[in-house]
C-alpha positions in Angstrom: 16.9 -4.9 6.7 15.3 -3.5 3.5 11.6 -3.2 3.0 10.1 -2.9 -0.2 6.6 -0.8 -0.2 4.5 -0.6 -3.2 0.6 1.1 -4.0 -2.2 0.1 -5.1 -2.1 -3.5 -6.6 -5.7 -4.1 -7.8 -5.8 -7.6 -9.5 -9.4 -7.6 -10.6 -11.3 -6.9 -13.6 -9.5 -6.9 -16.7 -6.3 -8.4 -14.4 -8.3 -10.7 -13.6 -8.7 -12.1 -17.2 -5.3 -11.4 -17.8 -4.2 -14.1 -15.6 -6.5 -16.3 -17.0 -4.4 -16.9 -20.0 -0.9 -15.3 -18.6 1.4 -16.7 -15.4 0.6 -15.0 -12.2 4.0 -12.8 -12.2 2.4 -11.0 -14.9 1.3 -7.8 -13.4 4.7 -6.9 -11.6 6.2 -7.3 -15.1 10.1 -5.8 -14.8 9.9 -4.7 -11.3 10.3 -8.1 -9.7 13.8 -7.5 -9.6 13.3 -4.7 -7.5 11.4 -6.1 -5.1 13.7 -8.8 -5.1 16.0 -6.8 -3.9 14.1 -6.2 -0.5 14.0 -8.7 2.7 10.5 -8.1 3.3 7.6 -6.3 1.1 3.7 -4.6 1.6 1.4 -3.8 -0.8 -2.0 -2.0 -0.6 -4.7 -4.9 -1.4 -7.3 -2.9 -3.8 -9.3 -6.1 -4.7 -11.2 -9.0 -2.6 -9.6 -12.4 -3.3 -12.6 -15.0 -4.1 -14.7 -16.3 -6.7 -17.8 -15.0 -6.0 -20.3 -12.6 -4.1 -22.8 -9.8 -5.3 -22.0 -6.4 -5.8 -21.6 -4.5 -3.1 -24.8 -2.3 -4.1 -24.9 1.3 -4.5 -21.4 1.4 -6.0 -19.5 2.5 -8.7 -16.6 0.2 -8.5 -16.3 -3.4 -7.8 -12.5 -5.2 -8.2 -12.7 -8.9 -7.5 -9.9 -11.5 -8.4 -10.1 -14.8 -8.6 -8.6 -16.8 -5.6 -5.7 -18.7 -7.0 -4.5 -14.8 -8.0 -3.3 -15.0 -4.4 -0.5 -16.6 -6.6 0.6 -13.7 -8.1 1.1 -12.0 -4.4 3.4 -15.0 -4.0 5.2 -14.6 -7.4 6.5 -10.7 -6.3 7.1 -12.3 -2.8 4.6 -9.8 -1.2 4.8 -10.9 2.5 2.0 -8.5 3.9 -1.1 -6.5 2.7 -2.9 -3.7 3.5 -7.0 -4.2 3.5 -7.8 -1.0 4.5 -9.1 0.4 1.7 -12.7 1.2 -0.1 -12.7 -2.5 -2.3 -12.4 -5.1 0.4 -15.6 -5.5 1.0 -16.8 -4.4 -2.8 -18.1 -8.1 -3.0 -19.9 -8.8 0.1 -19.0 -9.8 4.1 -18.8 -13.4 2.4 -15.5 -12.7 -0.1 -14.0 -10.8 2.4 -14.2 -13.9 4.5 -13.3 -16.3 1.7 -10.2 -14.0 1.0 -8.4 -13.9 5.1 -8.0 -17.8 5.5 -6.7 -17.8 1.8 -4.1 -15.4 3.0 -3.2 -17.1 5.7 -3.2 -20.2 4.1 -0.2 -18.9 1.9 1.7 -16.8 4.3 0.9 -13.1 3.5 0.0 -11.0 6.6 -2.7 -8.4 6.6 -3.9 -5.8 8.2 -6.5 -3.1 8.3 -9.8 -5.4 7.9 -10.8 -8.4 9.7 -13.9 -10.4 11.2 -14.7 -8.1 14.0 -13.3 -4.7 15.0 -10.2 -6.3 17.6 -9.5 -8.2 14.5 -9.7 -5.1 12.0 -6.8 -3.5 14.2 -4.5 -6.0 14.9 -1.0 -5.3 13.8 0.7 -7.8 10.9 3.9 -8.5 12.7 6.8 -10.3 11.4 10.1 -10.6 12.3 13.6 -9.8 9.3 17.5 -9.8 10.1 16.1 -10.0 13.6 14.3 -6.9 13.9 10.2 -7.1 14.3 8.5 -5.1 11.7 4.8 -3.9 12.6 2.4 -2.9 10.1 -0.9 -1.3 11.4 -3.1 -0.3 8.3 -6.2 2.1 8.5 -8.6 3.9 6.5 -11.3 6.8 6.5 -13.3 5.6 3.6 -16.4 4.3 3.7 -17.5 4.7 7.5 -20.3 2.0 6.7 -17.9 -0.6 6.5 -16.2 0.1 9.8 -15.8 -3.7 11.5 -18.1 -3.6 15.0 -17.2 -5.6 18.3 -19.1 -8.9 16.6 -19.1 -7.5 12.8 -16.5 -8.0 9.9 -15.2 -5.2 8.0 -12.6 -2.4 8.2 -10.5 -0.6 10.9 -11.8 2.9 10.2 -10.2 5.8 11.5 -11.7 9.2 10.9 -8.5 11.9 10.1 -9.5 13.4 13.3 -7.1 13.8 16.6 -10.2 14.6 18.8 -11.7 11.4 17.5 -11.6 9.0 19.9 -10.9 6.2 17.1 -8.2 8.0 16.3 -6.4 8.4 19.7 -7.1 4.7 20.2 -5.0 4.2 17.1 -2.3 6.8 18.3 -2.2 4.4 21.3 -1.7 1.3 19.2 1.7 2.8 17.6 4.3 2.6 20.7 -8.1 17.7 11.3 -5.6 16.9 8.3 -4.2 14.5 7.1 0.0 16.0 7.9 -1.0 17.0 10.8 -2.6 13.0 11.7 1.3 11.7 10.2 2.9 13.7 12.1 1.0 12.9 15.2 1.3 9.2 14.2 5.2 9.8 14.0 5.1 11.4 17.0 3.4 8.2 19.0 5.9 5.6 17.7 5.5 5.5 14.0 8.5 5.1 12.0 7.0 4.9 8.1 3.8 6.3 7.5 3.3 5.1 4.1 -0.5 6.8 2.6 -2.6 5.1 -0.4 -5.5 5.8 -1.8 -5.8 8.8 -3.7 -4.6 7.1 -7.2 -1.9 9.9 -7.8 1.2 10.0 -5.3 2.3 13.1 -3.2 4.8 14.3 -1.7 7.1 12.8 1.0 8.0 14.5 4.6 10.4 13.6 6.7 9.4 14.5 10.5 11.5 13.6 12.8 13.7 11.3 11.0 10.5 9.4 10.1 9.4 9.1 5.8 5.8 10.1 5.1 4.4 9.3 1.9 1.4 11.0 2.0 0.3 8.7 -1.2 1.9 5.8 -3.3 -0.1 6.0 -6.5 -1.6 2.9 -8.4 0.9 0.4 -9.1 -0.6 -2.7 -10.7 -4.2 -1.6 -12.1 -6.4 -1.8 -14.9 -7.8 1.8 -14.5 -8.3 4.6 -17.5 -5.2 7.2 -17.6 -6.0 10.8 -16.4 -3.4 12.4 -18.6 -3.6 15.2 -16.3 -2.3 13.4 -12.6 -1.4 10.3 -14.8 -2.3 8.2 -12.5 -0.1 5.2 -13.9 2.8 6.3 -12.6 4.1 5.9 -8.7 7.0 4.2 -7.5 9.0 0.8 -6.2 9.8 2.9 -2.4 12.8 0.8 -1.3 13.6 1.4 2.9 17.1 0.4 4.2 16.2 0.0 8.2 19.5 -0.2 10.4 19.5 -0.8 14.0 15.8 -0.5 13.9 15.7 3.0 12.5 14.9 4.1 8.8 18.2 4.8 7.3 17.4 5.9 3.7 14.5 5.6 1.1 15.1 5.3 -2.3 11.8 5.5 -4.9 12.0 3.8 -8.5 9.6 5.5 -10.5 7.0 2.5 -12.3 4.7 3.3 -15.0 1.5 0.6 -15.8 1.6 -0.5 -19.1 0.1 -3.4 -20.4 -1.9 -4.0 -17.4 1.0 -4.4 -15.3 3.8 -2.6 -13.5 7.1 -1.2 -15.7 10.4 0.1 -14.3 10.1 3.7 -16.4 12.8 4.8 -18.3 12.8 7.7 -20.9 10.0 8.8 -18.1 11.8 8.3 -15.2 13.6 12.1 -14.9 10.3 13.5 -15.7 8.6 11.6 -13.0 11.0 12.2 -10.6 11.4 15.8 -11.2 7.2 16.1 -10.3 8.1 14.2 -7.0 10.9 16.3 -6.2 8.6 19.5 -6.6 5.7 17.7 -4.6 8.4 16.9 -1.3 10.0 20.0 -1.9 6.4 21.6 -1.2 7.2 19.9 1.8 10.5 20.9 3.2 12.1 17.3 2.0 15.2 17.2 -0.6 15.1 14.5 -2.9 18.3 13.9 -5.3 18.3 12.2 -8.2 20.9 9.2 -8.7 21.7 8.1 -12.2 23.9 5.5 -11.6 20.2 3.5 -10.0 17.5 5.7 -11.8 16.1 6.6 -8.6 15.4 9.3 -6.1 17.4 9.7 -3.0 16.4 10.3 0.7 19.1 10.4 3.2 16.8 9.7 6.7 19.8 10.1 9.1 
């Protein structure tokens, strides 16, 4: 089985405007064939899909995309999205409540936010090639958005192993991010896939399990910071055999003209940066010219 994972997908603002004139596949550019290689596709949905809703007061950025743009997720074959981020409530509780049944109607599983705490922390589970795959999503952003016993919000978990909510999360998987990621793996997580810093960070392999500390931005309309290159990321293709991760391939991508593009001339430079970041975590990556990707063997 092969799983494709991508970072932040933000379909609001200028992307939303472009989708009023372009087909739903536009944001994915020429990355669609890479995504089509997978049996299962996952993304962090960094916006709310709703037609209305007042902007959350006191917040600088608000990301909303028209309901019809659920078709963009379908165009890429996205099977599961994380809603555990600092934008799912950008247009209020009602906008999020509008989105949840919309995703359900279109067969897109979601995790990390919901109408109450139990729903927000519930894993999304699907089966491919005879293997059940469960996705858990949580965020340490926006503590004021934490779902309660009878109130909507996100699955908020402080990245603090002494916190009761952190211990509860570790039990779901049968005071810093690296120690927390290790604890997730040791509790039973096969992959840890991080989002939200808007730039990619290194990959670590802990007990044979990949830990992606930051996947970067995959689709958005953000201004590019030349020192950090928040327009660069990867399609992460994870091969699973006998229920365990065996190989991870990182295909470099760039955001251009409000959509993803597979990197060409700049691919090796993007890969070298990831190699350096991963080497600092003790991970060795191999560049493959034939596939234009970084290769990590996990077994």
